PyMOL commands that place a pseudoatom at each C-alpha (Angstrom):
pseudoatom trace, name=CA, resn=MET, resi=1, chain=A, elem=C, hetatm=0, pos=[8.433, -38.688, -81.965]
pseudoatom trace, name=CA, resn=ARG, resi=2, chain=A, elem=C, hetatm=0, pos=[11.663, -40.427, -81.424]
pseudoatom trace, name=CA, resn=LYS, resi=3, chain=A, elem=C, hetatm=0, pos=[13.461, -37.136, -80.949]
pseudoatom trace, name=CA, resn=ASN, resi=4, chain=A, elem=C, hetatm=0, pos=[11.098, -36.208, -78.141]
pseudoatom trace, name=CA, resn=ASN, resi=5, chain=A, elem=C, hetatm=0, pos=[11.670, -39.540, -76.405]
pseudoatom trace, name=CA, resn=ARG, resi=6, chain=A, elem=C, hetatm=0, pos=[15.391, -39.174, -76.702]
pseudoatom trace, name=CA, resn=LYS, resi=7, chain=A, elem=C, hetatm=0, pos=[15.266, -35.783, -74.959]
pseudoatom trace, name=CA, resn=ASN, resi=8, chain=A, elem=C, hetatm=0, pos=[13.234, -37.188, -72.116]
pseudoatom trace, name=CA, resn=SER, resi=9, chain=A, elem=C, hetatm=0, pos=[15.292, -40.303, -71.903]
pseudoatom trace, name=CA, resn=GLY, resi=10, chain=A, elem=C, hetatm=0, pos=[18.454, -38.148, -71.684]
pseudoatom trace, name=CA, resn=TRP, resi=11, chain=A, elem=C, hetatm=0, pos=[17.227, -36.402, -68.572]
pseudoatom trace, name=CA, resn=LYS, resi=12, chain=A, elem=C, hetatm=0, pos=[15.973, -39.668, -67.158]
pseudoatom trace, name=CA, resn=ASP, resi=13, chain=A, elem=C, hetatm=0, pos=[19.426, -41.116, -67.650]
pseudoatom trace, name=CA, resn=VAL, resi=14, chain=A, elem=C, hetatm=0, pos=[21.017, -38.168, -65.799]
pseudoatom trace, name=CA, resn=PHE, resi=15, chain=A, elem=C, hetatm=0, pos=[18.555, -38.431, -62.906]
pseudoatom trace, name=CA, resn=ASN, resi=16, chain=A, elem=C, hetatm=0, pos=[19.110, -42.170, -62.630]
pseudoatom trace, name=CA, resn=LYS, resi=17, chain=A, elem=C, hetatm=0, pos=[22.891, -41.934, -62.400]
pseudoatom trace, name=CA, resn=PRO, resi=18, chain=A, elem=C, hetatm=0, pos=[24.430, -42.682, -58.994]
pseudoatom trace, name=CA, resn=TRP, resi=19, chain=A, elem=C, hetatm=0, pos=[26.729, -39.629, -59.113]
pseudoatom trace, name=CA, resn=PHE, resi=20, chain=A, elem=C, hetatm=0, pos=[23.659, -37.348, -59.475]
pseudoatom trace, name=CA, resn=LEU, resi=21, chain=A, elem=C, hetatm=0, pos=[22.220, -38.848, -56.292]
pseudoatom trace, name=CA, resn=GLY, resi=22, chain=A, elem=C, hetatm=0, pos=[25.577, -38.362, -54.554]
pseudoatom trace, name=CA, resn=ILE, resi=23, chain=A, elem=C, hetatm=0, pos=[25.770, -34.700, -55.575]
pseudoatom trace, name=CA, resn=ASN, resi=24, chain=A, elem=C, hetatm=0, pos=[22.203, -34.145, -54.363]
pseudoatom trace, name=CA, resn=LEU, resi=25, chain=A, elem=C, hetatm=0, pos=[22.978, -35.814, -51.035]
pseudoatom trace, name=CA, resn=VAL, resi=26, chain=A, elem=C, hetatm=0, pos=[26.071, -33.641, -50.594]
pseudoatom trace, name=CA, resn=ILE, resi=27, chain=A, elem=C, hetatm=0, pos=[24.056, -30.501, -51.367]
pseudoatom trace, name=CA, resn=LEU, resi=28, chain=A, elem=C, hetatm=0, pos=[21.253, -31.629, -49.047]
pseudoatom trace, name=CA, resn=GLY, resi=29, chain=A, elem=C, hetatm=0, pos=[23.813, -32.349, -46.306]
pseudoatom trace, name=CA, resn=PHE, resi=30, chain=A, elem=C, hetatm=0, pos=[25.397, -28.923, -46.723]
pseudoatom trace, name=CA, resn=VAL, resi=31, chain=A, elem=C, hetatm=0, pos=[22.006, -27.167, -46.618]
pseudoatom trace, name=CA, resn=GLY, resi=32, chain=A, elem=C, hetatm=0, pos=[20.934, -29.197, -43.572]
pseudoatom trace, name=CA, resn=TRP, resi=33, chain=A, elem=C, hetatm=0, pos=[24.200, -28.495, -41.766]
pseudoatom trace, name=CA, resn=SER, resi=34, chain=A, elem=C, hetatm=0, pos=[23.874, -24.769, -42.556]
pseudoatom trace, name=CA, resn=TYR, resi=35, chain=A, elem=C, hetatm=0, pos=[20.284, -24.771, -41.312]
pseudoatom trace, name=CA, resn=LEU, resi=36, chain=A, elem=C, hetatm=0, pos=[21.215, -26.482, -38.043]
pseudoatom trace, name=CA, resn=ARG, resi=37, chain=A, elem=C, hetatm=0, pos=[24.103, -24.067, -37.552]
pseudoatom trace, name=CA, resn=GLU, resi=38, chain=A, elem=C, hetatm=0, pos=[21.776, -21.079, -38.054]
pseudoatom trace, name=CA, resn=VAL, resi=39, chain=A, elem=C, hetatm=0, pos=[19.196, -22.553, -35.656]
pseudoatom trace, name=CA, resn=SER, resi=40, chain=A, elem=C, hetatm=0, pos=[21.928, -23.022, -33.052]
pseudoatom trace, name=CA, resn=HIS, resi=41, chain=A, elem=C, hetatm=0, pos=[23.161, -19.467, -33.631]
pseudoatom trace, name=CA, resn=GLY, resi=42, chain=A, elem=C, hetatm=0, pos=[19.574, -18.176, -33.295]
pseudoatom trace, name=CA, resn=ASN, resi=43, chain=A, elem=C, hetatm=0, pos=[19.192, -20.028, -30.000]
pseudoatom trace, name=CA, resn=ASP, resi=44, chain=A, elem=C, hetatm=0, pos=[22.445, -18.497, -28.735]
pseudoatom trace, name=CA, resn=ILE, resi=45, chain=A, elem=C, hetatm=0, pos=[21.243, -15.032, -29.694]
pseudoatom trace, name=CA, resn=ALA, resi=46, chain=A, elem=C, hetatm=0, pos=[17.877, -15.645, -27.999]
pseudoatom trace, name=CA, resn=SER, resi=47, chain=A, elem=C, hetatm=0, pos=[19.704, -16.770, -24.850]
pseudoatom trace, name=CA, resn=GLN, resi=48, chain=A, elem=C, hetatm=0, pos=[21.910, -13.681, -24.896]
pseudoatom trace, name=CA, resn=LEU, resi=49, chain=A, elem=C, hetatm=0, pos=[18.853, -11.503, -25.486]
pseudoatom trace, name=CA, resn=ASN, resi=50, chain=A, elem=C, hetatm=0, pos=[17.101, -13.039, -22.481]
pseudoatom trace, name=CA, resn=ASP, resi=51, chain=A, elem=C, hetatm=0, pos=[20.209, -12.435, -20.349]
pseudoatom trace, name=CA, resn=LEU, resi=52, chain=A, elem=C, hetatm=0, pos=[20.346, -8.815, -21.485]
pseudoatom trace, name=CA, resn=LYS, resi=53, chain=A, elem=C, hetatm=0, pos=[16.641, -8.356, -20.721]
pseudoatom trace, name=CA, resn=ARG, resi=54, chain=A, elem=C, hetatm=0, pos=[17.184, -9.824, -17.258]
pseudoatom trace, name=CA, resn=GLN, resi=55, chain=A, elem=C, hetatm=0, pos=[20.129, -7.489, -16.692]
pseudoatom trace, name=CA, resn=ALA, resi=56, chain=A, elem=C, hetatm=0, pos=[18.060, -4.538, -17.910]
pseudoatom trace, name=CA, resn=ASP, resi=57, chain=A, elem=C, hetatm=0, pos=[15.264, -5.459, -15.489]
pseudoatom trace, name=CA, resn=GLU, resi=58, chain=A, elem=C, hetatm=0, pos=[17.767, -5.746, -12.634]
pseudoatom trace, name=CA, resn=THR, resi=59, chain=A, elem=C, hetatm=0, pos=[19.277, -2.393, -13.581]
pseudoatom trace, name=CA, resn=ASP, resi=60, chain=A, elem=C, hetatm=0, pos=[15.813, -0.805, -13.692]
pseudoatom trace, name=CA, resn=ALA, resi=61, chain=A, elem=C, hetatm=0, pos=[15.053, -2.217, -10.243]
pseudoatom trace, name=CA, resn=LYS, resi=62, chain=A, elem=C, hetatm=0, pos=[18.350, -0.842, -8.908]
pseudoatom trace, name=CA, resn=ASN, resi=63, chain=A, elem=C, hetatm=0, pos=[17.606, 2.533, -10.491]
pseudoatom trace, name=CA, resn=CYS, resi=64, chain=A, elem=C, hetatm=0, pos=[14.207, 2.601, -8.783]
pseudoatom trace, name=CA, resn=ASP, resi=65, chain=A, elem=C, hetatm=0, pos=[15.893, 1.757, -5.474]
pseudoatom trace, name=CA, resn=PHE, resi=66, chain=A, elem=C, hetatm=0, pos=[18.445, 4.511, -6.007]
pseudoatom trace, name=CA, resn=GLU, resi=67, chain=A, elem=C, hetatm=0, pos=[15.739, 7.015, -6.911]
pseudoatom trace, name=CA, resn=THR, resi=68, chain=A, elem=C, hetatm=0, pos=[13.847, 6.118, -3.747]
pseudoatom trace, name=CA, resn=LEU, resi=69, chain=A, elem=C, hetatm=0, pos=[17.007, 6.475, -1.708]
pseudoatom trace, name=CA, resn=LEU, resi=70, chain=A, elem=C, hetatm=0, pos=[17.818, 9.756, -3.425]
pseudoatom trace, name=CA, resn=ASN, resi=71, chain=A, elem=C, hetatm=0, pos=[14.376, 11.110, -2.604]
pseudoatom trace, name=CA, resn=LYS, resi=72, chain=A, elem=C, hetatm=0, pos=[14.837, 10.085, 1.015]
pseudoatom trace, name=CA, resn=VAL, resi=73, chain=A, elem=C, hetatm=0, pos=[18.325, 11.455, 1.450]
pseudoatom trace, name=CA, resn=GLY, resi=74, chain=A, elem=C, hetatm=0, pos=[18.304, 14.298, -1.029]
pseudoatom trace, name=CA, resn=THR, resi=75, chain=A, elem=C, hetatm=0, pos=[17.604, 16.881, 1.623]
pseudoatom trace, name=CA, resn=LYS, resi=76, chain=A, elem=C, hetatm=0, pos=[20.273, 19.443, 2.367]
pseudoatom trace, name=CA, resn=SER, resi=77, chain=A, elem=C, hetatm=0, pos=[20.455, 18.570, 6.066]
pseudoatom trace, name=CA, resn=PHE, resi=78, chain=A, elem=C, hetatm=0, pos=[21.096, 14.883, 5.336]
pseudoatom trace, name=CA, resn=VAL, resi=79, chain=A, elem=C, hetatm=0, pos=[23.823, 15.681, 2.827]
pseudoatom trace, name=CA, resn=GLU, resi=80, chain=A, elem=C, hetatm=0, pos=[25.488, 18.062, 5.289]
pseudoatom trace, name=CA, resn=ARG, resi=81, chain=A, elem=C, hetatm=0, pos=[25.265, 15.513, 8.120]
pseudoatom trace, name=CA, resn=GLU, resi=82, chain=A, elem=C, hetatm=0, pos=[26.817, 12.773, 5.968]
pseudoatom trace, name=CA, resn=ALA, resi=83, chain=A, elem=C, hetatm=0, pos=[29.553, 15.148, 4.805]
pseudoatom trace, name=CA, resn=ARG, resi=84, chain=A, elem=C, hetatm=0, pos=[30.365, 15.958, 8.408]
pseudoatom trace, name=CA, resn=LEU, resi=85, chain=A, elem=C, hetatm=0, pos=[30.430, 12.294, 9.495]
pseudoatom trace, name=CA, resn=THR, resi=86, chain=A, elem=C, hetatm=0, pos=[32.190, 10.690, 6.563]
pseudoatom trace, name=CA, resn=LEU, resi=87, chain=A, elem=C, hetatm=0, pos=[34.298, 13.476, 5.072]
pseudoatom trace, name=CA, resn=GLY, resi=88, chain=A, elem=C, hetatm=0, pos=[35.051, 15.555, 8.162]
pseudoatom trace, name=CA, resn=TYR, resi=89, chain=A, elem=C, hetatm=0, pos=[33.301, 18.604, 6.691]
pseudoatom trace, name=CA, resn=GLN, resi=90, chain=A, elem=C, hetatm=0, pos=[33.323, 21.720, 8.899]
pseudoatom trace, name=CA, resn=LYS, resi=91, chain=A, elem=C, hetatm=0, pos=[31.834, 25.124, 8.393]
pseudoatom trace, name=CA, resn=PRO, resi=92, chain=A, elem=C, hetatm=0, pos=[34.225, 28.065, 8.702]
pseudoatom trace, name=CA, resn=GLY, resi=93, chain=A, elem=C, hetatm=0, pos=[34.847, 28.901, 12.366]
pseudoatom trace, name=CA, resn=GLU, resi=94, chain=A, elem=C, hetatm=0, pos=[33.671, 25.529, 13.712]
pseudoatom trace, name=CA, resn=GLN, resi=95, chain=A, elem=C, hetatm=0, pos=[35.905, 23.516, 15.965]
pseudoatom trace, name=CA, resn=GLU, resi=96, chain=A, elem=C, hetatm=0, pos=[35.876, 19.806, 16.448]
pseudoatom trace, name=CA, resn=ILE, resi=97, chain=A, elem=C, hetatm=0, pos=[35.482, 18.524, 20.025]
pseudoatom trace, name=CA, resn=TYR, resi=98, chain=A, elem=C, hetatm=0, pos=[36.522, 15.037, 21.049]
pseudoatom trace, name=CA, resn=LEU, resi=99, chain=A, elem=C, hetatm=0, pos=[34.983, 13.462, 24.131]
pseudoatom trace, name=CA, resn=THR, resi=100, chain=A, elem=C, hetatm=0, pos=[36.982, 10.854, 25.963]
pseudoatom trace, name=CA, resn=ASN, resi=101, chain=A, elem=C, hetatm=0, pos=[35.824, 7.864, 27.999]
pseudoatom trace, name=CA, resn=GLY, resi=102, chain=A, elem=C, hetatm=0, pos=[32.341, 8.191, 26.544]
pseudoatom trace, name=CA, resn=GLN, resi=103, chain=A, elem=C, hetatm=0, pos=[31.398, 10.871, 29.105]
pseudoatom trace, name=CA, resn=SER, resi=104, chain=A, elem=C, hetatm=0, pos=[29.869, 14.240, 28.384]
pseudoatom trace, name=CA, resn=PRO, resi=105, chain=A, elem=C, hetatm=0, pos=[31.891, 17.324, 29.422]
pseudoatom trace, name=CA, resn=ASP, resi=106, chain=A, elem=C, hetatm=0, pos=[29.564, 18.001, 32.341]
pseudoatom trace, name=CA, resn=ALA, resi=107, chain=A, elem=C, hetatm=0, pos=[29.610, 14.418, 33.670]
pseudoatom trace, name=CA, resn=SER, resi=108, chain=A, elem=C, hetatm=0, pos=[31.122, 15.516, 36.966]
pseudoatom trace, name=CA, resn=SER, resi=109, chain=A, elem=C, hetatm=0, pos=[28.201, 17.880, 37.600]
pseudoatom trace, name=CA, resn=SER, resi=110, chain=A, elem=C, hetatm=0, pos=[25.545, 15.287, 36.860]
pseudoatom trace, name=CA, resn=ALA, resi=111, chain=A, elem=C, hetatm=0, pos=[25.341, 14.054, 40.427]
pseudoatom trace, name=CA, resn=VAL, resi=112, chain=A, elem=C, hetatm=0, pos=[22.651, 15.864, 42.370]
pseudoatom trace, name=CA, resn=SER, resi=113, chain=A, elem=C, hetatm=0, pos=[23.129, 16.637, 46.073]
pseudoatom trace, name=CA, resn=GLY, resi=114, chain=A, elem=C, hetatm=0, pos=[25.657, 13.899, 46.780]
pseudoatom trace, name=CA, resn=GLN, resi=115, chain=A, elem=C, hetatm=0, pos=[23.861, 11.129, 44.881]
pseudoatom trace, name=CA, resn=SER, resi=116, chain=A, elem=C, hetatm=0, pos=[25.903, 9.047, 42.475]
pseudoatom trace, name=CA, resn=ASN, resi=117, chain=A, elem=C, hetatm=0, pos=[24.778, 8.735, 38.874]
pseudoatom trace, name=CA, resn=SER, resi=118, chain=A, elem=C, hetatm=0, pos=[23.663, 5.118, 39.369]
pseudoatom trace, name=CA, resn=ASP, resi=119, chain=A, elem=C, hetatm=0, pos=[21.350, 6.142, 42.268]
pseudoatom trace, name=CA, resn=LEU, resi=120, chain=A, elem=C, hetatm=0, pos=[19.347, 8.547, 40.104]
pseudoatom trace, name=CA, resn=SER, resi=121, chain=A, elem=C, hetatm=0, pos=[16.153, 7.521, 38.378]
pseudoatom trace, name=CA, resn=ASN, resi=122, chain=A, elem=C, hetatm=0, pos=[16.157, 7.213, 34.611]
pseudoatom trace, name=CA, resn=PRO, resi=123, chain=A, elem=C, hetatm=0, pos=[14.168, 10.443, 33.973]
pseudoatom trace, name=CA, resn=GLN, resi=124, chain=A, elem=C, hetatm=0, pos=[16.611, 12.323, 36.251]
pseudoatom trace, name=CA, resn=LYS, resi=125, chain=A, elem=C, hetatm=0, pos=[19.539, 10.918, 34.294]
pseudoatom trace, name=CA, resn=TRP, resi=126, chain=A, elem=C, hetatm=0, pos=[17.975, 12.082, 31.036]
pseudoatom trace, name=CA, resn=TRP, resi=127, chain=A, elem=C, hetatm=0, pos=[17.230, 15.524, 32.513]
pseudoatom trace, name=CA, resn=ASN, resi=128, chain=A, elem=C, hetatm=0, pos=[20.827, 15.825, 33.625]
pseudoatom trace, name=CA, resn=TYR, resi=129, chain=A, elem=C, hetatm=0, pos=[22.092, 14.620, 30.268]
pseudoatom trace, name=CA, resn=PHE, resi=130, chain=A, elem=C, hetatm=0, pos=[20.199, 17.252, 28.274]
pseudoatom trace, name=CA, resn=PHE, resi=131, chain=A, elem=C, hetatm=0, pos=[19.972, 20.153, 30.678]
pseudoatom trace, name=CA, resn=GLY, resi=132, chain=A, elem=C, hetatm=0, pos=[22.799, 19.618, 33.128]
pseudoatom trace, name=CA, resn=ALA, resi=133, chain=A, elem=C, hetatm=0, pos=[22.251, 19.509, 36.883]
pseudoatom trace, name=CA, resn=PRO, resi=134, chain=A, elem=C, hetatm=0, pos=[18.745, 20.751, 37.905]
for i in range(1, 134): cmd.bond("trace and resi %d" % i, "trace and resi %d" % (i + 1))
show_as sticks, trace
zoom trace
């Protein structure tokens, strides 16, 4: 029986030593520090993931806006009009005409029977604008 007590008392002696407690505290500190570091890293990753999700949602919203715009302006006539205005596109044989002073080419003929342009009524002005002098 004494041998059995000596075995148990040997382990009890090791567990009761102050250096064993110190080693355990160092190990516990290292494990705790590692755990806190991993928790912090996990929080950083979750934050980055949320930012990426927000950016993906914003990109999806922009894509929907672009698709809507593309459906609105995807017609051939709109594309041709924009090419003419912004890029100076011309079909073969077309000539560009520049109007000066904001007047139409037939502005001198817009006056009817000696009346000045300001004396005409608004419908008469529009008639003259689109169809020339009546």
